[in-house]
N, C-alpha and C positions, 0 to 999 in steps of 0.2 A: 560659306564658312561653317554655318550651323550644321549643314548636312555632313560636312567633313568631320566635325566633332562627334556627331551621332554615329557615323560609320566607325570612327576610331574607338568609341566606347563599346560598340557592338563587337568589334574585333577583339577588344580587350576582354570582354566577358567570355567570348569563345576561347581565347587563349588561356584565360584563367581556368575555365572548365577543363581544358585539355591538361593544363598543368596540375590541377587537382587530381585528374584521373590517373596520371602516371608519374608526374614530376620527372619526366624524361625529356622534356623539350630541349634541354641543353646538353643532353647526353649523360645525365646523372642518374643514379639509382639510389634507393634508400639503403643506407649502410648502418650497421650497428657497431657498438663497441668503441667508437671514437670519442676522444675526450671532449667535454663540453667547453665551448668558448666561455671565458669569464663573464661576458655580458649577459648570459642567460642565468640570472640569479635563481638559485634554488633547484636547478635541474639535477645536479649530481645527487643531492640528498633525496630528492623526490624519487629518482629512479632506484636508489638504494631501498627506500621504503617499499616501493612497488615490488622489487625482487624479494624482499623479506616477507611480504604478505603472502607470496606463493599461491596466488589464485590460479589454479590449474584449469578451472572451469568457471567461466564468468560470462556475463552479458554486458555490453557497453552500448549506450544509446547517446547519439550526438546529432547535431545539425551543423551545417557549414554555411557561414554567412560571408557575403562579399558581393561582387558584381552579379553573381547568381546565388540564390539561396536553395540549398538542398537539404531534404530530410524533414523530420527526424529519420535517421538511419539507425537500426539496431543490429548488432552483430553478436553471435554466440561463438565463444572461443573455448576449445578444449585442448589442453596440452600444446598451446601455441598455434593451433590450426583453426581456421574458420570452419565451423560445422553447420552454421545456419545464419540467415540474415533476413532482414525485411526493411521496408521503408514506407514513408508516407509522403505524398506529393506527386508531382507530374514527372519529375526527372528520375530516370532509372539510375540507381546508385552504382552501376557497373564502373569499376575503376576507382570508386570513392570509398570503398570498404576498408576500414582500418581496425587493427587490434591496438591495444594499449602500447605494445612494443613498437608497432609501426609509428604511432604518434611520437614516441620518444625519438625514434630514428629520424623522423621527418623534421622535428624541431632542431635536432643537431645539424642536419643537412642544410636547412635554411639559415642557421646561424653561421655556417661556413660560407655559403654562396650568396645569401641575401641578408635580410634583417629580421630579427625576432622583435616584434613591436611590444608584445606582452606575453607573459607565461605565468599561469597560476596553477597550483597543484593542491590536491587533497591533503589535508594535514595528517590524516591517519594512514592512508594506504599509498599516497604518493602519486596516484594517477593524475594526468592533466585534467583540469577543469575548464581552462580557457587557454587557447594558443592562437595568438594573433600574429600572422606571418606576412612578410613581404618578400616573396621568393626572388623577384627580379627588381632590384631597387630603381633602375632607370626606366622601368615601364610605367605606364599610366593605369591607375585603377586596378592593379593586379593584387592588392592586399586582400586577404581573406582570413577567416577565423574558424577554428573548431570550437564549438561550445558543447562541452560534454554534459549531458543532462543527467545521466545516471550510470553507475557501475555497480553491479551486484554479483555476489558469489552465487553460483548455482550448485545446488545440493543434489547428490545422487547416491544411491546405495552402493556400498563397496563390500568386498569379501570380508572386511574386518568388522562391518556393522551389520546387525541383524536386519532381516527384511521387515518392511512395514507390516503391521498386523491388521487384517481385515476386521472391520467393525460392523456388527449387525445394524441394518437400517432398512427403511422402506421409502421409496421415492413418492413424494406427494405431488411435486411439479418439477418438470425439466424444461430447459430452454425458455425461461421467462425472458421476454424481450422488451418489457416495459421500462420506462424511464426510472421507475422505482428500484429496479435491479441495478443500481449504480455499480459499474465495474470496479473491481478491487475493493469490495466491502463484504463483511460478514455480519450476520445478525443472529440472535438467539431469542426464541419465544419460550418462556418458562410456564405459561399458563394460558387460559382461554383469552383473557383480555389482551395479553401480549400477542397472541396469534391473530386475533381480529385486527389489531393495530398494524401488524406486519402485513397481513393480507391486503389491507387498505393501501399501504404504501406501494406494494407490488402490483396493485390493481388486479387481484385475482380473488376467487371465491375461497373463503376460509375452509380448509379441509377438516375432517373429523379426526381428533387426536385425544387419546386418554392421557391426560397430563399426570395422573397418578403413576403411570408406568413409563411415559415417554416425554421427551423434549423435542423441540423443532429447531433445526439449524438451516440457515439460509446462506448459501455461498453464491456470490455474484462475480463471475469470471468476466474477463475482457476478451472479446472475440473479434477476429478480423474477418471482413467479408471474403477475403481470399483464402482463409484457413478456418473453416467452420468446425465446431466441436460436434462430436457424436454424442450419444446418450452416455450418462454417467456409468462408469464401469465398476467403481467400488468406492467405499469410504474407508480410509486407512488411518492408523495411528503410527507415526514415525517415532519410535521410542528414543533414538539418540538425540532427536531435536525436540521431543515432547510436543509434537504437533499433530493435530487431527485435521485431515484435509480430504477432499474428494479426488478421485482419479478419473479424469475425463479425457479420452483420446480424441485426436483429430480424425475427421472423416477421411482426409487424405494425408496420412502421416509421412508420405514420401515427398511431399512438396518441398522444394528447395528454399523458398523464401515466402514471406507473408508481408502484406501491406501493414502499415503501422496504425490503422484505425482501431479503436477500442469500443466495440459495441456490447451492450448488455447481454449476458447469458446467465440467467439466474437458475438456481437449483434449490428446491425445498425438500428437506428430508425429515422424517421422524425417526428418532434414535432411542432405543430402550435405555432408560437411565442406568440400569445395572450393566449395560454393555460399555459404558463410558470408562475411560482410564481412571484408576483409583486416585492418583495424585493430581497435582496441578498440570495444566497443559494449555496450549494455545490453539486457536482456530484460524485457519487461513484457506485461501482458495486453491492452493497447490503446495507442492513440496518446497518451492523456492522461497527465498526471502522477499518481502514486499519491495516493489520499486521505490525509488526515492520520493515519488509523489505521495506515497501512501504508507510510509513506514510506521505511522501511528494508528493504522487500522487493524493491526493484529488484535484479536480478542483473547484476553487471558482469563482462564477459568481457574479459580482457587480450588484447592482440594475439598471435595465434598459439596461444592457450590451447587451442583446440579443433581444432588441426591434427591430421592423422593421426599416430598414434604412430610415432616413428622406429624403423627396423628394429633399431637397436642398443639400444633400451630393453627391459630385461628386467623383467617384472612379478614382484613378490615372490610366491612360491608360498604356498599355504594353510598349509603347515607352517612358514613363516617362515625357511626356510634361506637364509643369506647368508654368504659367506666374507669374510675380511679382504681389503680392497681392492676388493670388488665394490660396485656401485651398482645398486639395484633400485627399481622403482616400487611403492609400497604404495598401492593404490587404496581409496577409500571409507572413510577413517579417520573415525570418528564424533567429532564435536566436542561432543556433549551434555555431557560432563564436562570440557570444555576440552582443552588439549594439554600440560598439565604432565606428564601421564603418557600414554604410548602403551600402551593396554590390549591391543591386538592382539599376540599372541606373535610375537616376532622372535628367532630363535636360542633358542627355548624360554624366553624371559623377557619380562617387561614392562620398559619403559624410562622414565626420569624425567629432568626437567631443572629447573634453578634459574632458567631464563630466562623462565618463564611461571608465573603464579600459578594456584592451584587454580580450576577451573571457568571458565577464561577462555582466550582465544586472542589471541596478539600481534597488534597492529594491522596489522603488515606482512603477516600471513597472512589477515586477515579478508576481503579482497576475493576471495581464492581459494576461499572456502568455497562449496560448492554447497548453497544453501538458507540458512536462518537460522543465525546464529552459534551459537545454543543447541541446534540440532537438525540441522544440516547435516553435510556430509562434506568431507574434504580428500583430495587425492592428494599423497603425499609421496615425494620422492626420498630414499632411505635409502642412505647410504654407510657401510660397516663400516670404521671406522678401526683398531680393535684389538679385543681380546677383550671389553672392557667399555665401548667407546665407539662411538657412532653420530653421523654428521654428517647432519642432516636439513634438507631444503629443500622448502617447499611449491611444488607445480607452478604455474607462472605467476608466481612471484616470484623474487627473488634473495636472500631473507633466509634465513640458515642458523642453525640452533640445534643445539648439542651435547647429546646425551643420554647418560646412563650407565645401566648395567644396574641394574634395581631388585632389592632384596634380598627383596621379597615380591611377591605377586600379589593384587590386589584387584579387585572388580567395580565397574563403572560403573552405578549405579542411576538 
């Protein structure tokens, strides 16, 4: 009896895989334009939002869960046609590739012929985020679900928008494969201290850079073993989207699909300060919007933030010496433990404030952080007001916080 049950379940998994591959086991095909059954709550409104969004070029990433688990699978769609795809895992996604329109058609078909167990949709763009389906109600263990991980609009130049502008740069390092080159991340080194810290994270030797003339940008791409990147071709500024990013071609651009693994491919560039865009802009690894996992990793640069340091700016020395009435720039202040306390010694003390809570950074300072809020750094202009008070402003902002001398010294772990 147990053997019979195992055989039945194995056959169910095979049948499920076949059903997923084509949904034609019962002579049916995916159809569009049919009215939604009333039991699929929210489907009509979601499909309207999706059509209104008019994403003509997008990438969808999803996995399929059920008797067999497939994916993640990613699919690039342009004008309704699949132009590229990739996957992660042992099962080839042949026959399992779906566009968003395919998913809407499939949920309508299952609602007619089977049962829709659950259907959830994105509140803004309407695309499905979860579809739990039972295509054959009388069968055993044939239920499965699409779990949509991410949908993002893909950006490309058009005849109506100007071409991206090439930005002068020199390549310091390419194809950094260490763990420190975390995929989908961008970092900026504004001075020697920042560069040495960045080099330590990337596990490379710090290159020679003249920070009076240049800044250093680190772009960490996600690379598939089956689709390797070639050397960086250019650094460009996309004016319509106010984005600075590298252009890195694939070694084999004609490959039809790529596996879904994301390995580090880091790039380190020195860029002349006077070659940077005059206004505010963002830094990212390519022209596309970040995937859902990493939407908070765009680095925003305020107007003039990376200008050459003024001749009258005095950098706070390593011993933290600062006289009453002086203003000095403290570079590379770690935000790992927030900014309620300045752990770096200034006038032989740590400093605390009531204007920030423990392990956090005020929202007015967050865009000035180089890196993630929980692990990046800030440059702070420190003015010594009196013996026990500092007036502190994050570089690139006009938000000032008053600090008082701490009565103790603690470590940031």
